[in-house]
DRENKOLMI-77346 format. One record per residue: x, y, z of N, C-alpha, C, CB in turn; residue number from 1. Coordinates in steps of 0.2 Angstrom, whole numbers, plus 2048, in hexadecimal, padded with zeros to 3 digits. Each point is the difference from the previous one (the first is absolute). Glycine has a CB too. Layout:
BEGIN
> n.x	n.y	n.z	ca.x	ca.y	ca.z	c.x	c.y	c.z	cb.x	cb.y	cb.z	seq
> X	Y	Z	X	Y	Z	X	Y	Z	X	Y	Z	NUM
...
//
This chain:
BEGIN
> n.x	n.y	n.z	ca.x	ca.y	ca.z	c.x	c.y	c.z	cb.x	cb.y	cb.z	seq
> C84	3AF	2E7	805	804	7FD	806	7FC	7FF	7FC	80A	806	1
> 807	7F6	7F4	806	7FD	7FE	806	802	803	7FA	7FE	7F5	2
> 80A	7FD	80D	807	802	803	804	804	7FB	7FF	7F5	807	3
> 804	810	7FC	805	804	7FC	807	7FD	7FF	7F9	80A	804	4
> 808	7F0	7FF	806	7FD	800	801	7FB	7FA	801	801	80D	5
> 804	7FE	7F0	801	7FC	7FA	801	7F9	803	805	808	7F9	6
> 7F7	7F3	805	801	7F9	802	803	7FC	7FA	7F6	801	808	7
> 80F	7FB	7F9	803	7FC	7FB	7FC	7F9	800	80C	806	801	8
> 7F1	7F9	7F9	7FC	7FA	800	804	7FA	7FE	7F6	806	7FD	9
> 80F	7FB	7FF	805	7FB	7FE	807	802	801	7F8	7FD	7F7	10
> 80A	801	80F	807	802	802	805	7FB	7FC	7FC	804	80C	11
> 809	7FF	7F2	805	7FC	7FC	807	801	804	7FA	802	7F5	12
> 809	7F8	80C	807	800	803	803	7FA	7FC	7FD	805	80C	13
> 809	7FD	7F1	803	7FB	7FC	807	7FF	803	7FA	803	7F5	14
> 809	7F6	80A	806	7FF	803	805	800	7FA	7FB	7F9	809	15
> 803	807	7F1	805	801	7FA	7FC	804	7FB	806	7F5	803	16
> 7FE	80F	7F9	7FE	804	7FB	805	800	7FA	7FA	808	808	17
> 803	7F6	7F2	804	800	7FA	7FC	803	7FB	806	7F5	803	18
> 7FC	812	7FC	7FC	804	7FB	805	803	7FB	7F7	802	808	19
> 807	7FE	7F2	803	804	7FB	7FB	806	7FD	808	7F6	7FD	20
> 7FA	810	804	7FC	806	7FE	802	801	7F9	7FE	805	80C	21
> 7FE	7FB	7EF	801	802	7F9	7FD	807	7FF	800	7F4	7FC	22
> 804	811	804	7FE	807	800	802	804	7F9	802	800	80D	23
> 7F9	800	7EF	800	803	7F9	7FF	807	800	7FD	7F5	7FC	24
> 7FF	80E	808	7FE	807	800	7FE	802	807	7FD	800	7F4	25
> 803	807	80D	7FE	802	806	7F9	803	801	80C	803	801	26
> 7F0	7FA	803	7FA	803	802	801	802	807	7F9	7F9	7F9	27
> 803	80C	809	802	804	807	7FA	7FF	805	807	808	7F9	28
> 7FC	7F7	80D	7FC	801	806	802	807	803	7FF	7F3	803	29
> 7FD	812	7FC	802	807	801	806	802	7FC	7FC	7FE	80C	30
> 80A	803	7F7	806	802	7FD	805	7FA	7FF	7FE	80C	804	31
> 800	7EF	7FF	805	7FA	800	7FD	7FA	7FB	803	803	80C	32
> 802	7FB	7F0	7FE	7FA	7FC	7FD	7FB	804	809	803	7F7	33
> 7F2	7FA	807	7FC	7FB	803	805	7FA	801	7F5	803	7FC	34
> 80F	7FB	7FF	805	7FA	801	804	801	806	7FF	7FE	7F3	35
> 804	808	80E	805	801	805	7FC	800	807	807	807	7F8	36
> 7F3	7FC	808	7FC	7FF	806	7FE	7F9	802	7FB	80B	7FD	37
> 803	7F1	7FE	7FF	7F9	801	806	7FC	802	7F7	801	7F8	38
> 80E	800	805	807	7FD	802	801	802	808	804	800	7F4	39
> 7FC	806	80D	801	802	807	7FB	7FD	805	805	80B	7FB	40
> 7F5	7F5	803	7FB	7FD	805	801	7F8	801	7F8	809	7FB	41
> 80A	7F4	7FF	802	7F9	801	806	7FF	804	7FB	7FE	7F5	42
> 80A	806	80A	806	7FF	804	7FF	802	808	807	802	7F6	43
> 7F4	802	80B	7FE	802	807	7FD	7F9	803	7FF	80D	7FE	44
> 7FC	7F0	7FE	7FD	7FA	802	805	7FB	802	7F6	803	7F9	45
> 80F	7FC	802	805	7FB	801	803	801	806	802	7FF	7F4	46
> 800	807	80E	804	801	806	7FC	7FF	806	806	809	7FA	47
> 7F3	7F9	806	7FC	7FE	805	7FE	7F9	801	7FB	80B	7FE	48
> 805	7F1	7FD	7FF	7F9	800	807	7FC	802	7F6	801	7F8	49
> 80F	803	808	807	7FC	800	800	7FB	7FB	801	803	80D	50
> 7FD	7FE	7ED	800	7FB	7FB	806	7FF	7FC	7F4	802	7FF	51
> 80D	7F9	7FE	806	7FF	7FB	7FD	803	7FA	805	7F5	806	52
> 7FF	80F	7F6	7FE	804	7FA	805	800	7FB	7F8	807	807	53
> 806	7F8	7F3	803	801	7FA	7FC	804	7FB	807	7F5	801	54
> 7FA	811	7FF	7FC	805	7FC	805	803	7FB	7F8	802	80A	55
> 805	7FE	7EF	804	803	7FB	7FB	805	7FC	807	7F5	7FF	56
> 7FC	811	800	7FC	805	7FD	804	801	7F9	7FB	806	80B	57
> 801	7F9	7EF	803	801	7FA	7FD	806	7FC	802	7F3	7FF	58
> 802	812	800	7FD	806	7FD	802	7FF	7F9	801	807	80A	59
> 7FA	7FB	7F1	801	7FF	7F9	7FB	805	7FD	804	7F4	801	60
> 7FD	80C	7F8	7FB	804	7FC	800	807	802	7F9	7F6	7FD	61
> 801	80D	805	800	807	802	801	801	807	7F8	801	7F7	62
> 80B	7FA	80D	802	802	807	807	7FF	801	7F5	7FC	803	63
> 80F	802	7F8	807	7FF	801	804	806	803	7FF	7F8	7F6	64
> 7FF	80E	808	803	806	803	801	800	808	7FC	806	7F5	65
> 7FF	7F7	80E	800	7FF	807	807	7FE	803	7F4	7FE	800	66
> 810	7FE	7FC	806	7FD	802	806	804	7FF	7FB	7F5	7FE	67
> 804	811	7FF	806	804	7FE	802	805	806	7FC	800	7F4	68
> 80B	801	80C	802	805	804	7FF	807	7FE	809	7F9	803	69
> 7F8	80C	801	7FD	807	7FF	802	803	7F9	801	802	80C	70
> 806	7FD	7F2	802	803	7FA	7FD	7FD	7FA	80B	803	805	71
> 7F4	7F6	7FB	7FD	7FD	7FA	7F9	801	800	809	7F7	801	72
> 7F4	809	805	7F9	801	800	7FE	807	7FD	7FF	7F9	80B	73
> 805	80C	7F7	7FF	807	7FE	800	800	7F8	805	805	80B	74
> 800	7F8	7F2	801	800	7F9	7FA	7FC	7FD	80D	800	801	75
> 7F1	7FA	802	7FB	7FD	7FD	7F9	803	800	806	7F6	803	76
> 7F9	80E	803	7F9	803	801	800	807	7FE	7FE	7F8	809	77
> 808	80B	7F5	801	807	7FE	7FE	805	806	7FE	7FC	7F4	78
> 805	802	812	7FE	804	805	807	801	804	7F4	7FC	801	79
> 80C	808	805	806	801	803	7FF	7FF	808	803	809	7F7	80
> 7F8	7F3	80B	7FE	7FF	807	803	7F9	802	7F6	808	7FF	81
> 80C	7F4	7FD	803	7FA	802	7FA	7FA	801	809	806	806	82
> 7F9	7F4	7FB	7FB	7FB	801	7FC	800	806	808	7F9	7FA	83
> 7F2	809	806	7FC	801	806	7FE	7F9	804	7FB	80A	7FA	84
> 806	7F1	802	7FF	7F9	803	806	7FD	803	7F7	7FF	7F8	85
> 80F	804	808	806	7FC	802	800	7FE	807	806	807	7F7	86
> 7F7	7FE	80E	800	7FE	807	7FC	7FA	801	801	80C	803	87
> 7F9	7F3	7FA	7FC	7FB	802	803	7F9	7FD	7F6	808	801	88
> 80D	7F9	7F9	803	7FA	7FD	806	7FE	804	7FD	804	7F4	89
> 807	801	80E	806	7FE	805	7FD	7FD	806	807	809	7FB	90
> 7F3	7F9	808	7FD	7FD	806	7FE	7F9	7FF	7FD	80C	804	91
> 800	7F3	7F6	7FE	7F9	7FF	805	7FB	7FF	7F6	805	7FA	92
> 810	7FE	803	806	7FC	7FF	803	7FE	806	802	805	7F5	93
> 7FE	800	810	803	7FF	806	7FC	7FB	804	805	80C	800	94
> 7F4	7F4	7FF	7FC	7FB	803	7FF	7F9	7FD	7FA	80A	803	95
> 80A	7F5	7F8	801	7F9	7FD	7FD	7FF	7F9	7FF	7FD	80C	96
> 7FE	809	7F1	7FD	7FF	7FA	806	800	7FB	7F5	806	803	97
> 80B	7F5	7F8	805	801	7FB	7FD	803	7FA	805	7F5	803	98
> 7FE	811	7FB	7FD	804	7FB	804	7FF	7FA	7FC	809	808	99
> 800	7F6	7F2	803	7FF	7FA	7FD	804	7FA	802	7F4	804	100
> 803	80D	7F7	7FE	804	7FA	800	7FB	7FB	804	80B	804	101
> 7F7	7F6	7F7	7FF	7FC	7FA	806	802	7FC	7F3	7FE	801	102
> 811	7FD	7FC	805	801	7FC	7FE	803	7F9	806	7F7	805	103
> 7F4	806	7F9	7FD	803	7F9	7FE	807	801	7FC	7F4	7FD	104
> 801	80E	809	7FE	807	801	807	804	800	7F5	7FD	806	105
> 810	801	7FD	806	803	801	803	802	7F9	802	7FB	80B	106
> 7FE	7FF	7F1	803	801	7F9	7FC	805	7FC	804	7F4	801	107
> 7F5	80B	7FF	7FC	805	7FD	801	807	801	7F8	7F7	800	108
> 80A	80B	806	801	807	803	808	802	7FF	7F6	7FF	808	109
> 80E	7FC	7F7	807	801	800	803	801	807	7FE	806	7F5	110
> 7FF	7F7	810	803	800	807	805	7FA	800	7F5	805	805	111
> 810	7FC	800	804	7FB	802	800	7FF	807	808	803	7F7	112
> 7FC	7F8	80C	800	7FF	807	802	807	804	803	7F4	7FE	113
> 801	810	7FF	802	806	804	7FB	805	800	80B	7FE	7FC	114
> 7EF	801	801	7FB	805	800	7FB	7FE	806	801	802	7F4	115
> 800	7F9	80F	7FB	7FE	805	802	801	807	7FD	7F7	7F9	116
> 7FE	809	80C	802	801	807	804	7FA	802	7F5	806	802	117
> 810	7FB	803	804	7FB	803	7FC	7FA	802	808	808	803	118
> 7FA	7F2	7FB	7FC	7FA	802	7FB	7FD	7FB	802	804	80C	119
> 7FC	800	7EF	7FB	7FE	7FB	803	7FB	7FC	7FA	80B	800	120
> 803	7EF	7FF	802	7FB	7FB	7FD	800	7FA	803	7F9	80A	121
> 800	806	7F0	7FD	800	7FA	7FF	7F9	7FD	805	80B	7FD	122
> 7F5	7F3	801	7FF	7F9	7FE	800	800	7F8	7FA	7FE	80B	123
> 805	7FC	7F3	800	7FF	7F8	7FA	804	7FD	805	7F5	801	124
> 7F5	80A	802	7FA	804	7FE	7FB	7FE	805	803	801	7F4	125
> 7F8	803	80D	7FB	7FF	805	7FC	7FA	7FF	800	80C	802	126
> 7FE	7F3	7F8	7FC	7FA	7FF	804	7F9	801	7FA	807	7F8	127
> 80C	7F9	806	804	7FA	802	801	7FF	807	806	801	7F5	128
> 7FC	804	80F	801	800	807	7FA	7FE	804	809	809	7FE	129
> 7F1	7FB	800	7FA	7FE	803	7FE	7F9	800	7FC	80C	7FE	130
> 805	7F1	7FB	7FE	7F9	7FF	804	7FC	804	7FD	803	7F5	131
> 80A	7FE	80C	805	7FC	804	7FD	800	807	80A	803	7F8	132
> 7F5	803	80B	7FE	800	807	7F9	7FD	801	806	80A	801	133
> 7F5	7F6	7FB	7FA	7FD	800	801	7F8	800	7FA	80A	7FB	134
> 80B	7F4	801	801	7F9	7FF	804	7FD	807	800	801	7F3	135
> 803	804	811	803	7FE	806	7FB	801	806	80B	804	7FB	136
> 7EF	7FD	803	7FB	801	806	7FE	807	802	804	7F5	803	137
> 7FF	810	7FA	7FE	806	802	7F9	802	7FE	80C	804	7FF	138
> 7F0	800	805	7FA	802	7FE	801	807	7FC	7FA	7FA	80A	139
> 803	806	7F0	800	807	7FC	7FB	805	802	805	7F9	7F6	140
> 7FD	80D	80B	7FC	805	802	801	805	7FA	800	7FF	80D	141
> 7FB	803	7EF	801	805	7FB	7FE	807	802	7FE	7F7	7F8	142
> 806	80D	807	7FF	807	802	800	805	7FA	805	7FE	80C	143
> 7F6	806	7F3	801	804	7FA	7FC	807	802	801	7F6	7F8	144
//
């Protein structure tokens, strides 16, 4: 009879993490966008490993709205419930993730810095920023 306990065959423990998440659209794990779930999982691992971490999440294209505060989110999404992702975005930022919005996406939607959640940084554009970080040794993780 097979054991009912999960056995990890390849345990991973890193001392340093340098990742850039390129998030162009949202796919879901249940009701949670997979990219946010994966970022949260990685940051939990980083904390458990007591690792040095530089993690950047760049929201662009069809996922840029994740970075908006309630009023701007409501206007963009034509709803009145506010940004349902703001709590996890704020948690990730509090845990050390640098969250960025693509400047090209912001321009295409008419968003300004005042439309974003506090602490969100706007870069020139997602492709240039991702290229810059990869050239600095970051591992690119594509989430869509």
